[in-house]
C-alpha positions in Angstrom: -64.2 -55.5 -14.5 -60.7 -54.5 -12.8 -57.0 -54.7 -15.0 -53.5 -55.8 -13.5 -50.7 -53.5 -14.9 -47.7 -55.7 -15.9 -44.9 -54.7 -17.2 -43.5 -56.3 -20.5 -41.1 -58.4 -19.0 -43.7 -59.8 -16.3 -46.1 -60.5 -19.2 -43.8 -62.3 -21.3 -42.3 -64.5 -18.0 -46.4 -65.0 -17.4 -46.5 -66.3 -21.0 -43.7 -68.5 -21.0 -44.1 -69.8 -17.8 -48.0 -70.9 -19.2 -46.6 -72.1 -22.2 -43.9 -74.2 -20.8 -46.5 -75.5 -18.4 -47.9 -77.0 -22.0 -44.7 -78.5 -22.8 -43.6 -75.7 -25.3 -40.5 -74.5 -25.5 -37.9 -73.4 -28.2 -37.1 -77.7 -29.1 -40.2 -78.0 -29.7 -41.3 -75.0 -31.9 -38.1 -76.2 -34.0 -39.6 -79.1 -33.9 -43.1 -78.4 -34.9 -41.4 -75.8 -37.9 -39.4 -78.7 -39.4 -42.1 -81.7 -39.6 -44.8 -79.0 -40.5 -43.1 -77.6 -43.7 -41.8 -81.3 -44.5 -45.5 -82.1 -45.0 -46.5 -78.9 -46.3 -43.6 -79.8 -49.2 -45.0 -83.4 -49.8 -48.5 -82.2 -49.8 -50.1 -81.8 -53.3 -52.0 -78.6 -52.9 -49.8 -76.9 -50.7 -46.6 -77.7 -52.0 -46.8 -75.8 -55.4 -47.5 -73.1 -53.4 -44.3 -72.7 -51.3 -41.9 -74.4 -53.6 -42.8 -71.2 -56.0 -42.6 -68.9 -52.7 -39.6 -69.9 -51.2 -35.9 -69.4 -53.0 -34.4 -70.4 -50.1 -35.5 -73.2 -46.8 -33.1 -72.9 -45.0 -33.0 -69.2 -44.7 -36.9 -69.7 -44.5 -37.0 -72.4 -41.3 -35.1 -70.2 -39.2 -37.3 -67.5 -39.7 -40.6 -69.4 -39.1 -39.1 -70.8 -36.1 -38.4 -67.1 -34.7 -41.8 -66.3 -35.6 -43.5 -69.0 -34.1 -41.5 -68.5 -31.1 -42.3 -64.3 -30.9 -46.0 -65.8 -31.2 -46.7 -67.9 -28.7 -43.4 -67.5 -26.1 -43.6 -64.0 -26.6 -39.3 -63.6 -27.4 -39.8 -61.0 -29.6 -37.2 -62.9 -31.9 -38.9 -62.4 -35.0 -38.9 -58.9 -37.2 -40.2 -59.7 -40.4 -43.6 -58.6 -41.9 -45.6 -61.1 -42.8 -48.3 -59.4 -44.7 -46.4 -57.7 -47.4 -44.8 -61.1 -48.0 -48.1 -62.8 -48.5 -50.0 -59.9 -50.4 -47.5 -60.4 -53.4 -48.6 -64.1 -53.9 -50.9 -64.7 -56.4 -51.5 -68.5 -56.6 -53.1 -68.6 -53.6 -56.8 -68.6 -52.8 -58.7 -68.3 -49.4 -59.5 -71.8 -49.3 -55.4 -72.6 -49.2 -55.5 -71.3 -45.3 -57.9 -73.8 -44.7 -55.6 -76.5 -46.4 -53.1 -74.8 -44.4 -54.6 -74.9 -40.8 -55.4 -78.4 -41.4 -52.6 -80.0 -41.7 -50.7 -77.4 -38.9 -53.2 -78.9 -36.8 -52.6 -82.9 -37.5 -49.1 -81.9 -37.1 -49.2 -80.7 -33.7 -52.0 -83.3 -32.8 -49.4 -85.5 -34.0 -46.6 -84.3 -32.3 -47.4 -81.6 -29.4 -46.4 -82.2 -26.3 -49.8 -81.8 -24.9 -53.7 -81.0 -26.1 -53.5 -77.8 -24.7 -50.5 -76.9 -26.7 -52.6 -77.8 -30.1 -55.1 -75.4 -28.6 -52.5 -72.7 -27.8 -51.2 -72.8 -31.6 -54.2 -73.3 -32.9 -56.0 -70.4 -31.7 -53.0 -68.4 -33.1 -53.0 -69.6 -36.5 -56.5 -69.1 -37.0 -56.0 -65.6 -36.4 -52.9 -65.2 -37.9 -54.7 -66.8 -41.1 -57.8 -64.6 -40.5 -56.0 -61.5 -41.4 -53.3 -62.5 -43.8 -56.8 -63.6 -46.1 -58.2 -60.2 -44.7 -55.2 -58.4 -45.9 -54.6 -60.4 -49.1 -58.3 -61.0 -50.0 -60.5 -58.0 -48.6 -58.7 -54.8 -48.6 -56.0 -54.7 -51.7 -55.1 -51.0 -50.4 -53.0 -53.3 -47.8 -50.8 -54.9 -50.6 -48.9 -51.7 -50.7 -45.7 -50.4 -48.6 -46.3 -47.9 -46.1 -43.1 -47.4 -45.4 -41.6 -46.8 -48.8 
């Protein structure tokens, strides 16, 4: 197996070119986040969880846009800490993640510019969900802030 050495800038350029070829750009990410969280707030199961956890949607939505921009376009715009933010939630169970993933996939299916974009986002969303579930339900010691 051979490896190709690339700089961070080269890797970022390749990731962004791949995403662009699937129709993924900042405008799509913005639409996705707005549409998805509108659906989340209307969802009987997820709505109460998010309403109880998010005080200011005008602050939260730009963070989520920066998060997905970083995850899918490698922009580095997001500088938050999702694990501590999620581990402090007490009204979430593992099945809620499946509900979230299902709604996210349905939103993508409804609005994504290509079927490849759906797969691209879902691969990342599933990995993130597994990581958060692991932190929240498997290793309670991760609930502490290691930077204090």
